[in-house]
C-alpha positions in Angstrom: -0.1 0.0 0.3 1.8 3.7 -1.0 0.4 6.2 0.1 1.6 10.3 -1.7 1.7 11.8 1.9 5.5 12.3 3.0 6.6 12.3 6.0 6.8 16.0 7.4 10.0 17.3 6.7 12.6 18.9 9.8 12.3 22.3 8.1 8.5 22.2 7.7 8.0 22.1 11.1 9.9 25.2 12.2 8.0 27.5 9.8 6.3 28.1 12.6 7.8 28.8 16.2 4.5 29.6 17.9 2.9 26.6 17.4 6.1 25.1 17.9 6.1 27.0 21.5 2.8 26.2 22.1 3.1 22.2 21.3 6.7 22.2 23.9 4.1 23.9 26.5 1.2 21.6 26.0 3.4 18.7 25.8 4.9 19.6 28.6 1.6 19.4 31.0 0.4 16.6 29.5 3.3 14.6 31.2 2.8 16.6 34.4 6.2 18.1 34.2 6.5 21.3 36.5 9.2 23.4 34.4 9.3 23.4 30.5 12.3 25.0 28.8 11.8 26.4 25.4 13.7 28.2 22.3 13.2 31.9 23.2 12.2 35.1 20.9 10.3 38.0 21.5 7.6 37.4 20.2 7.7 34.1 23.0 8.5 36.0 25.9 6.2 38.3 25.2 3.6 35.6 25.5 5.1 34.0 28.4 5.1 37.0 29.7 0.8 37.8 29.0 0.5 33.9 30.5 2.5 35.0 33.4 0.0 38.3 34.3 -3.1 36.4 34.1 -1.9 33.6 35.9 -1.9 30.9 33.6 1.9 30.0 34.3 3.7 30.3 37.7 6.9 31.8 37.1 9.7 32.3 34.6 13.2 33.4 34.1 14.5 34.2 30.6 18.8 32.8 30.1 20.7 34.5 27.0 22.9 31.4 27.0 23.8 31.2 23.6 22.9 32.9 20.7 19.0 32.9 20.7 18.2 32.2 24.5 16.1 29.9 26.3 13.1 30.5 27.9 12.0 28.6 30.9 8.4 28.1 32.2 7.5 26.5 35.4 4.1 25.7 35.2 1.1 25.8 36.9 -1.0 23.0 38.8 -4.0 22.8 40.9 -2.9 21.3 44.5 -5.8 19.6 45.0 -6.8 18.2 41.5 -3.5 18.4 40.2 -5.7 19.7 37.2 -2.6 22.5 34.5 -4.0 26.2 35.3 -3.8 25.5 31.2 -6.7 23.4 29.8 -6.4 24.2 25.9 -4.2 26.4 24.0 -4.7 26.8 20.1 -2.9 28.6 17.7 -5.4 30.8 15.5 -3.1 33.1 13.2 -0.8 30.7 11.2 2.6 31.7 8.8 -0.1 30.3 6.5 -3.6 31.5 7.2 -2.9 35.3 9.1 -5.7 36.2 11.2 -6.4 39.9 11.8 -9.4 41.3 14.1 -10.0 44.8 14.1 -11.0 46.6 17.4 -14.6 46.1 17.0 -14.6 42.5 15.9 -12.3 41.5 18.3 -12.8 37.6 19.7 -14.0 36.4 23.6 -13.2 33.3 24.0 -15.5 30.8 26.0 -18.0 33.8 27.1 -14.6 35.3 28.2 -13.4 32.9 30.9 -10.3 32.4 28.2 -7.9 34.5 26.8 -7.0 35.4 23.3 -3.1 36.4 22.7 -2.6 39.5 20.0 0.1 41.1 19.0 -0.7 44.6 18.3 0.3 47.9 17.3 1.0 48.2 21.2 2.7 44.8 21.9 1.6 42.1 23.1 -2.1 41.9 25.1 -5.1 39.8 25.5 -8.1 40.3 23.9 -9.5 42.6 26.9 -6.8 44.6 26.9 -7.0 45.1 23.1 -10.9 46.3 23.8 -9.9 48.3 26.5 -6.8 50.3 23.9 -9.5 50.0 21.5 -6.6 48.5 18.9 -6.9 45.3 16.7 -4.5 42.9 16.1 -2.8 39.6 14.9 -5.2 36.8 16.6 -2.0 34.4 17.6 -3.4 32.2 19.9 -6.6 31.0 22.8 -5.8 30.1 25.9 -8.0 28.9 28.5 
């Protein structure tokens, strides 16, 4: 049985560093890791800052050891149920299909219980902050 589906090529997988970042977080949560280490970029640092401000992660540390540097994230779990603070991470805008939202059409995640992380002209912020500032931007991901 021959299929013309070829295995994903390594270079194909790295065309979307944000999707890679979210996948590494998701995998670490599934494996119940306390700490996850990721390659850093300015955008990933900003997303990490927003996740920390909104209480989805316990703490983080940026380490500029090599050329790229790394981000160390301490994941947050409920002590009783051992459930992760992050239940769901979804990439919205992708390199192949960018998703932008104007100030009027910003998405609401789980009726406001979750957050959408946006890249705006005033930096990386949540949908609620962007509504307050009355600006739109690229919808990077949903978190709840």
